[in-house]
N, C-alpha and C positions, 0 to 999 in steps of 0.2 A: 938583446944582451942584458942580462940581469947582473948587477954588481955582485962581486964575491963577498959573501957575508963574513969570511974569516979575516979580512983586512979592513982597515979604516977607509971608507969611501971618501973620495975627494969631491966636494960639492961642485967645484968648477967643472970637473971632468963629467960629473953626472948631468949637469945642466947642458953641457956640450952634446952629450949623448941624446938627451931629450930633443935638443934642437935638430940633431942629425936625423933622428927617426921621424920627427914631424915633417921635416923638409922632404923626406922620401915618401910620405903618406903612410908610414907605419905607425899609426896612431896608438894601437893597442900596446905595442912594445914600449912606447914612450910612457904610458900609464904604469906599466910594470916597473919601470925604473923609479918613477916617482913614489909609488906605493912602497917599494923596497927601501927607499931612502927615508921615508917618513917612519917606517918601522924601526929604522936604525936611529931615529931621533934627529935626523938631518933636515933642516929647513931649506927648501929650494924655491925661494921667492921668485927668482928670475925665470924659473921654469913654469910658473903658473900661467902667464899670458900665452905661452906656447901650448900648454895643455888645454886652455880654454879655446884656442884655435882648433885643436884636435876635436874637442867637443862640438864646435860649430860645424866642422867638416862632416862628422859622423851623425850630427843632429841628435846627440845623446843628452837630453835635457837633465836627466837625473845625475849623471856624472858632473855636468856643469854646475848644478845646484850644490853638489857636494864640495866642489872647488870654491864656490861662493862662500860656503860655511867656513872653509879653511881660511879664506881671506879675512873673514870676520875675526876668527881666532887669532890670526897673526897680526891683526891691526893694520892691514895694508889696503883696506877697501877704498880709501880715498886717494890712493896712488893713481895718477892719470892713466898710466899704461894698463894697470889692472882693471880699473873701472871701464875703460874703453873696450878692453877684451871681453869683459862681462856683458856689456851692451851688445857687442857683435855676436857673442854666443847666444844670448837670449833671442836676438832678432832672427838668427839662423834657425833656432829651435822653435820658432813661431810663438814665443811668449813675449809679445811686444809690451805688455803691461809691466812685466818684470824689468824689461830693458828700460822703459821710461822711468821706473822708480829708481833704478841705479843712476840714471842720468840726472834726475832731479836732486838726488842727495850728494852728488859730486860737488865739492867746493871749487874745484878747478877743472876746466875743460879746455881742450884745444880743438882745432878744426877737424882732426881725425875722430874725436869723440862725437862731434855733431854729425859727421858723415856716417858714423856707425849707426846712429839712431835713425838717420834719414834712410839709409839702406834697409833697416829693419822695417820701417813703415811701408816702404815700397814692396818689400818681400811679402808683407802681410796684407797687401792690396789696399792700404789706407793712404791713398794719394792725397786726400784732403789734409790729413795731419802732416804729411811730408811737405806739402806746399806751405803750410803755416810755419813749419820749422825752418824751411828754406828762407822764407821772408824774414825770420827773426835772426838769421845768421849775419853777424857783423863782418865776418871774413869767410869768403868762399874760395875754395881751391878748384883746380881742374877736376879733381875727383868728385867734388860736390856737383858740378854741372853734369858730369858723366853719369852720376847716380840718378839724377833727375831725369835725364833723357832716356836712359835705359829703363828706369822704373816705370815711366809713363808708357813706354813701348811694350814692356812685358805685361802691363795691365791692360793692353789693348787700345790705349789712347795715343795712336801714332801722330795725330794732328797736334796735340799738345807737346809731344816729344819733339816734333819739328819746330814748333814755336820756341821751345826752350833752347834748341840748337841755334836758332837765329838770334837769340838774346845773348849767347856766350860772347864775352869780350874777345876781341881778335887775338889778344896776347895769350888767352887761355884755350883757344881752339886748337888743341893738339891733334896729332895724327890719331890718337886713341879716341878723341871726341868725334872725329869724322867717322872712324870705324864703328863706333857705337851706333851712330845714326844709320849707316849702311846696313849693319847687322839688324837693326830694328825693322827696316823695310824688308830685308830678306826674310826675317822670321815671320813677317805677316804676308809673305808671298808677293810683295809689290816690287817686282824686279825692275820695272821701268823706272820707278822712283829711286830705287837703290842704284841703278846704273847712272842716273842723273847726278846723284851725289858723288858716286865713285869717280866719274869723269872729271868732276870739279876739284877733287882732292889735290892739294899741292904736293903732298908726299904720301906714299902708300907703304904700309907694312905688310908682312907676310900674312897676317890674320885677315886683312880686308880682301886680299886676293883669294884666299881660301873661302871666305864667306861668299864671295860672288860665284866662285866655282860651285860650291855646295848648293847655293840658291838656285842656280840654273838647273842643276841636276834634279833638285826636288820638284821643279816645275816641269821636268821632262824635256827641257830644251838642251839636248845633248850637244848640238853644234855650238851653241852660245857658250856652254861650259868649257868645251874644248878650246874655243877661240880665246877665252879669258886665260885659261891655263897656259896656252902657248905664248901669251904676252908677258908672263911673269919673268922679270929680268933675272932674278937670282932665286931659283927654287930651293926650298928646304923641305924637310920631312913632313911638316904640317901641310904644305901645298900638295905634295905627292899623296898623302893620306886622303885629303879631300877629293882629289881626282880619282884615285883607285876606288875609294869607297863609293863615290857617285856612279862610276861605271858599273860597279858590282850591284848597286841598288837598282839600276836600270836594266840589269840582265845582259850587259855586254861583257860576257865572261872572257872571251878570247882577248879582248882589248885590255882586260884586267891583267891577264897573264903577260901580254906583250909589254904593258906599262911597268909591271913589276920587274920584268927582266931589264928594261931600260933604266929603271931606278937603281937597281943593283949595279948595273954597268957604270953608272955615274958615281958610284962610290957611297951611296946612301945605305945606312944600316936600318933595316925595317924594325919597327916596334910592334907591340901587340895589336895596335889599331890597324896597321898595315896588314899583318898576317891574318887577323880575323876577317878583314874584307876579302882577302884572297881565298881564304877557306870558304867563305860564302859563295864566291864564284865557282869554286870547285864543286860545292854541293849542288849548285844550279845546273852545272854542265856535266856532272857525273865524272869529273876528272879525278879519279881516285889516286892515280900515280902522282899527279901534281900535289894533291892534298897530303899524301904521305911525305913528299919532299918538304912541304911547309911544316909538318909535324916534326920532322927531323931538325929543321932549322930552329924551331922553338926549343927543342931539347938542347942542342949544341950551343945556342946563344944564351941559354940560362934564363929565358923569358919566364916570368912568374905566371904560373897557371891560375890566373884569377878566373872568376866565373865566366867572363866574356870569352876568354881563350878556351876554357873547357867546353862551354856551350858550342863554340864554333867548331871544335874538333868533333864533338858528338854529332852535331848536325851534318857535318861533311861526311863522316864515316857512315852514318845511318842512311843518308840519301844516296850515297854511292854504293850501298848494298853490303858494306862490311859491318854487319850488325854485331858481330862478335867483339870487334874492337870498340865500337860505339858503346856497347853494354859494359865493357871493361872500364872504360873511362868514366862512364856514368856511375857505376857502382863504387868507384874509387874516390868519388868526390867526398872529401872529409867533412866540409861544412854542409849546410843544408842545400838540398837540390832545389833550385828555383823553378818557376813555371816554364821558363824557356828550355831548360834541360829536359824536363818531363815531356814537353810538347815535341821536342826533337826526337826523342825515343819513340813516342807513340806514332808520330808521323812517319818515321823511318820504317817501322814495322808495317804500317799500313800501305805505304807506296811500294814496298817490296813484296807484298802479298802475304805477309805473316800476320794475318788479321786476328787470330786467336791471341798471339803474343801482344799485339797492340791493345786488345781488350784487357789482358791481364795487367799491363802496365797502367792502364787507365784506372783499374780497380785499386792498384797499389797507390796511385796518386791520390785517389779519393780517401784512402786510409791515412795518408800523410797529413802533415800540417799545412802543406802548400795549397794556396787557393787556385782553383781552376779558372780558366778564362775562355773567351769565345773560340780561340784557336784550338784549345784542347778538345772541345766538342766537335769542331769541324773535322779534326783528325780522326777521332774515334767513330764518328758517323760514317766517314769514308771507309774505315776498316770494316764496320758492320755491313755496309752496302756490298763491298767486294767479297766479304766472307759469308754472306747470307745470314748474318745474325740479326734477323728482323726484330724479334721480340726484345732482344737485348738493346738494340738501337732505339726502339720506341720507348722502352723503360727509361733509358738515359735521357731521352729527349723530354719526356714529361716530368723528369726530376731536375731539370736544369735550374729552375727557380730556387731549389734547395741550396744550390751553390751560388746563389746571388748573381746568376748570369742570365740575361734576357735574350731569348732567341731572336735573331734577326733574319732577314730574307735568305741569307746564305745557309743558315741552319735548316730553315724550312726546305730549301732546295735540296739539301742532302737527304732529308727524310723522304721527300717526294721520290728521289732517286732510289732510296732504299725500298720503299713500297712498290715502286714501279718495277724494279728488277725482280721482285717476288711475285709480280702479277696481280698485286692488290690495287688495281687501277681505280676502282670506285672509292676505296678508302683514301687514296692519294688525292683524288679529285675533291672529295669532301673536305680534306684537310686544307687544300688551297683556298676553297671557298670560305673557310672559317679563319683564315690567317688574319692577325690583327693589323697587318700592313697590306698595302696593295701588292699583289703578286706581280713580279716583273716577267719580262720575256724569257729569261733563263729558267725560271721555275716552271712556266708552262711548257717550255721546250723540253725539260727533263721528262715531264709526263708524256709529251708527244713522242719522245724517243722510246719510252716504255710501250706506248701503243704500237709502235712499229715492231718492236721485239716480239710482242704477243699478238700481233695482227688484229688488233681491236679497232675496227673501222668506226663503230658507233662512238666510242670514247674519243677517237681522233677527231671526228667531226665536232664534238662538243668543245674540245680543246681549241680547235682552230677558230671557232666562234668567239671564244674568250680572248684569244690572241689578237683577233681583229679589232677588239675594243680598246686595246692598249694604245695610248698616245705614242709611246716610244716605237711601237710597231708601225703605226700609221705614218710616222715622220721619218722612218729610217728604212731605206732599201736594204741595207746590209743584213738586217735581221729577218727579212721576209724570205729570202732565198732558201735557207735551210729548212724552214717550216713547210713551205710549199713543196719542196723537194721530198721531205720526209713523208708528207701526206701522200704525194704521188707514189712513193715507194710502198707505202702501206696498202694503197689500192691495188698496186701491181702484184704485191705478194698474195693478195686475196683474189687474184684473177679478175678484178674489176677494172679492165683495161680502159673502159670508157671514162671513168672518173679519173684514172691515172693520167690519161691524155688531157682531160679537162684541166687538171692542175698544171700541166706543162704549158697549156695554152695561156692560162692566167699569168704564169711566169713570163711568157713571151710578150703578152700585152703590156704588162707592167714594166717591161724592160729589164727583168731580172735574168741573170745568167747562171747556169750551173758551173761551178768551178771545175774545170777539166781535170781528169785524172791523168796520171803519168806513170810510167814504169821505169825502173832502174835496170839498166843492162850492165852486168858485171863483165 
């Protein structure tokens, strides 16, 4: 909302509007109000700390520096609240030198000012300066201790974070302090230590419950995550979001749908986080009908179509085969289309067999200002392999470095599959030999599969020799079975029944079993 230029704006009302927009995360709108007021000659001193907070959230250093200049003009630079807000802004924008200069020139400081600089040092990975500043503080608050614990943890020093926690005076060890330590362990994947601290907590808040649920899901321990969730005494939307998101990330789509229905039945109103997680589950399982229902909920609930919601819708429609709707949403994105949106479209076309269209979107993305990533190339290589675009795929592969993306073993595996499908087995073999990293069992397996398709026994024997050298192959029964079986089938297709039977005997001796087939009777 921009003030009406025909009437005299009320400074108090304008400041309230700025506060309202900042609290809602509508930072650009808050700047519009301030700029309009300044053009009208109105000084909004009380709005500057709020706008600096907006700059910190957006990490827009230039806007913050402009506000800093405004503070100089208005003569309010030495105001404690303004100075503290400047320190916070510079710290969030990664200009810790400027933050320190503001701090040093302030005639008066309070504990919030010290905490702002402390947080800035930790954010900029300068734990030594943070430690020195901490020792200089005559007054320390709960936030001071929390900043130190969280800062050390985020910088990978979990041992010092734990030592800091143990030094916190008992009267300052709040539920937030306990939660910060639990979250530190969870972030580092140390769930046993997180559980130890969690179990000792005298009081728990909703965030620590969610942190434990999310931590177990990230480790793939589904049962432990469920057990923690079931213990939550009074669940809120944050807890439900952690649970549904975790189920979705681990591919438990039906449980996502069931949990979502249960959440609705208990009277909870989903937000964009909930709905994006459910859309992801719909994409994984191909549940277009459920996905359309979620889309309708988004519209009727008036949920803002931010990039996460838009990307979730594009991904769902694309993977469920409704490429027309996916394209419509994609083309209607008014702001810039980020890499996730582009990848969703390219992948959607590729998995649905529209390989030419996937390649066209890839070329469009190349021509855009968005940077490509590893997923982009995996998707377009898959499209090239299934569409028979061998030369195009190879050209893109050899030009990956131009986009500052380094090929990993997955990209090499895709190109081996591309060459193998085209029958260029010798070329694929030479590429594997020249790989800058050690080829894994999957890469050799892709070439072996191509040998089976093209009945090339000579190359298959060479591949099996290489597979036999892999440590992962020697130490894992699970990866032997398909390779011996593939080689047996290759020999059988070439009517070399003696060698085919030999492979079966090797499988028998090594204790490997063919996974039995089955038929479905309707």
